[in-house]
C-alpha positions as CSV (number, residue, x, y, z in Angstrom):
1,X,0.1,-0.2,-0.2
2,X,1.4,3.6,-1.3
3,X,1.6,6.6,1.5
4,X,2.1,9.4,0.0
5,X,4.5,12.2,1.3
6,X,3.7,15.1,3.2
7,X,6.0,17.3,1.0
8,X,4.2,15.8,-2.1
9,X,1.0,18.0,-3.7
10,X,-1.2,17.6,-6.0
11,X,-1.2,18.8,-9.2
12,X,-4.6,17.8,-10.2
13,X,-6.0,20.1,-7.2
14,X,-3.3,22.7,-7.5
15,X,-4.8,22.8,-11.2
16,X,-8.4,22.4,-9.9
17,X,-7.9,25.3,-7.8
18,X,-6.1,27.8,-9.4
19,X,-9.0,27.3,-11.9
20,X,-11.4,28.2,-9.0
21,X,-9.6,31.2,-8.2
22,X,-9.4,32.3,-11.7
23,X,-12.6,32.6,-12.7
24,X,-14.2,34.1,-8.9
25,X,-11.5,36.6,-9.2
26,X,-12.8,37.5,-13.2
27,X,-16.0,37.5,-11.7
28,X,-15.0,39.7,-8.9
29,X,-13.0,42.4,-10.5
30,X,-16.2,42.5,-13.4
31,X,-19.3,42.5,-10.6
32,X,-18.0,44.1,-7.1
33,X,-15.3,46.3,-8.6
34,X,-17.6,47.7,-11.8
35,X,-13.9,46.3,-14.0
36,X,-15.2,46.2,-17.8
37,X,-13.7,43.2,-18.9
38,X,-14.0,41.1,-21.8
39,X,-17.2,38.6,-21.4
40,X,-16.2,35.2,-21.4
41,X,-16.9,32.7,-24.1
42,X,-17.8,29.4,-22.1
43,X,-18.1,27.5,-25.5
44,X,-14.1,27.6,-26.6
45,X,-12.5,27.8,-22.8
46,X,-13.9,25.1,-21.6
47,X,-12.1,22.8,-24.2
48,X,-8.8,24.0,-22.7
49,X,-9.6,23.1,-19.4
50,X,-10.0,19.7,-20.4
51,X,-6.5,19.5,-22.1
52,X,-5.0,21.2,-19.2
53,X,-6.3,19.2,-16.7
54,X,-5.4,16.5,-18.2
55,X,-1.7,17.7,-19.4
56,X,-1.6,17.4,-15.6
57,X,-3.5,13.6,-14.7
58,X,-0.4,12.7,-17.6
59,X,2.4,14.2,-15.9
60,X,1.4,13.3,-12.4
61,X,1.3,9.6,-13.0
62,X,4.6,10.0,-15.8
63,X,6.4,11.3,-12.5
64,X,5.7,8.9,-9.9
65,X,6.1,6.1,-12.4
66,X,9.8,7.8,-12.5
67,X,10.3,7.2,-8.7
68,X,9.1,4.1,-8.1
């Protein structure tokens, strides 16, 4: 049974948290502070988010394989 070290970070969690921070910050700046930011086109953004998350998962699996 594999036990994760305390120093290891979960890359998927970091990416997901960063995405939430960016989206939340965007809406905070736009709605609360009234900044005129360009509208987000979610039809074009969500595939990029899926690609980035997939790349992070692959990198995490690849780097775990090298350590074994």
